[in-house]
C-alpha positions, 0 to 999 in steps of 0.5 A: 674691411671684411672679406666678402665687402671686398669682393663685393666691390671687386665684383661691382668694379669688375662689373663696371669695366665690362661694361665700359669695355662693351660700350667701347666695342658698341661705339667702334661697331656704330662708326663702321656701320656710319661709314659704310652708309656713308660710303653705299650712299656716295656710291649710289649718287654716283652711279645715280649720276653716270646714269642720268648721264651726268659727270662725276665732276662739275662746278656750279659758279655763283658766288666767290665761296665757290672757288678755293680761299674766295678769291682769284690768284692774281690781280682780279676781283670776283662778283656775282653776276645773275646765275654765273660768277663774274671775274674782271682782271684789274691791269691785264696781267695773268691770274688764277681760279682755284677749283674745289676738289673734294676727293680727287679728279681722274684726267685720263679717264675724264679728260674733256673739260667743259665749260659754260662761260662768256667773256667781254674780250678776247683772252686766253684760258690756261690750266694748271693741276697737281697731285698734291695743293701745288702745281705741278703741270700747267699749260698757259694755253689751252684755249681762246676767249672770245666775246661770241664764244658761250661754251668751250670743250677741251680734250686735256690729252691734246693738251701741251702741259709742261712741268712746274719747278724740277720735279717733272709732270707725272701722269694726270692720274689722281689729280688734287687740285686743278686751277683755270688760268685766265688772261683777259686785257684790264677791266675786261670781265669773264662769266663763268657758269659752270665746268664739268669733266666728261669721260669718252669711255663706257662707265656701266660695264662694271656692273657685274664685275665687282672686285671684292677685296680681302685682307692684304690684297689691294695690290692684286685687286687693283691689277684686276680691276684693268684700266677702266673709268669705273671700276667697282671695289667692294670692301672687306668686312670686320674693318673699323671706320678708319680701315674703311676710310683708308681703303677708300682713300687709297682705291681712290689715290688710284682711280678717283672714279671708282665706286667704293662698296662697303661690306656686303652691299650693291649700290642702287642709283638713287639720290638722297631725299632732300627734306628740308622743308620738313627738317626746317619744321622739326627744327622750328618745334624744337625752338618752340619746344625749348622756349616753352621749357625756358618759359614754363619749366616742367616740375617733378620727375621729367624735368631732368629729362626734358632739360637734357633732351633740350640740351642735347638734341640740337647739338646731337642733330648737328654731329650724330646725324653728319649734318656738319660737312665742309661747311656747316649748314645753316639748319645744324648752327641753328639747331647746335646753338639753340642747344647751347643757348638753352643749357646757358639759360637754364644754368644762368644762375649757376654760370660761376661754377664755370669758373670755379677754383678747386679747394685743393692742388690734388684736384689739378693733378688728378685729372691731369693724370690723362696727359701722361697717358696721352704721352704713352699713346704718342710714344707708342703709336704716334709720330713727331710732335707738331707745332699748332698755332698759339691762336688755335691752342688758346680757341681750343683751350675754350672750346674745351672749357664749354664742352667739359662745362656742359657735360659736367656742370649741365648734364651730369647733374641732371643725370645724377638726379635721374640715377637718384645720386649713384656716382657710376650710372652717372659717369658712364651716361655722361661719357657715353653722351661726350663720346657720341657727341664726336660721331662717327670718329670712332678712335676718339669717340672710344677715347673720348668715352674712357677720358670722360670716365675718369674725368667725370670721376674727377668732378664728382671729388671737386666739383670744378670744371677748370682743372678737367677743361685744361686736361682736356685741352692739353690732351686733344691738342697732345693728340692732333699734334701727335696722333693724328695721321697714325692712331687717330685719323683726324680729330673731325666729327660729323661728316667732316670726318668722311672728308 
């Protein structure tokens, strides 16, 4: 090859490599911005609750899924009873109800437990709590239940706690597990409608005393905050999404009631606006558009653009729009499933591409080259491999297969049409789409972007998605087993990343 041609190819390769580096940095910046926005929204909600005289922690019990595991721990039966959760003792022995805790509870500064309930028999109410997922302290009797009692107000500072096990009973500064321990006669019932934790301390005096953190001074900032029920902490700038959440977790571990502010932000006492009707209206228009595109496809240069939009808008709305939290919403599931069903419909004549076997053995080796890279990352910045359940491994392989079919068979072919069959722009575009479907998990977005650059190039050589799905599943499972908790915070996406 002539020297000018070599220089030209080197320049093209360098240009695309630079574009890939810039996009990786942009993905990290985007993840940090979304995380900062989430932290500010959470601070705004907390401030709005406090200024309205509402508790930070409250539970409205209506259905079985409003308690941990959707059941009672012991011999009792749950049932919906108007606007309350009814629990009936089967044999008169004590049973427990676990209350969901998103982050942590502060039983020191918020020590008043208020319950609205009604029992149809005499009984007792106890409590158990722990800093982890198992009880550390318990009180078999914190209050008595009677048919005439409609509400209880328990001051936890006066409860006599007993240690569970040999570890002792620590200070309830940061509690991640709280259970109600109930004993009623056989076949007697208790209706629980709401619970809340209240504070006896002022929580608005810190508005002019924001504790600003800088690098490596977390301990100093905690000391400067004193012993408030709701201190305000402002995180330093220039941090990644993972670093912001790590600092948030450390601060909330000391002060579960604190306001955590992103760099340069001030909270406002506003609750997020609810636009459920508008969101459903937009979703309905999306479904109508998909139906129209399926029944009357547009011909010409707009067709690949419209089909890409039809496939992606639903999944991107669910993930990048942060609509997948602890539980996915019905609207998010409808939008996500609609995009996938539309993709299946427009590719219905080419579904055998999903299990097309590669023609040569090397077409297996090239995609699997990412597996040693994952192992090297684990050796460099990981931990010992955790065993994963076989059912999870098999389910993830199917999920990886579906993802790569959508990326490489459905979307990449249409991106090639738009790019007039130029490989490099199509590969970069599909890798960017794949990364955005993992928003706002910054490190995971970058790893997915780099991996999909390679896998898309491999696919264009063999047009077989099967070896790439195997490579995707193997790498993701290795990352989950050996990198989560170190280089990668988690494999969660959308609002689940913030949990």
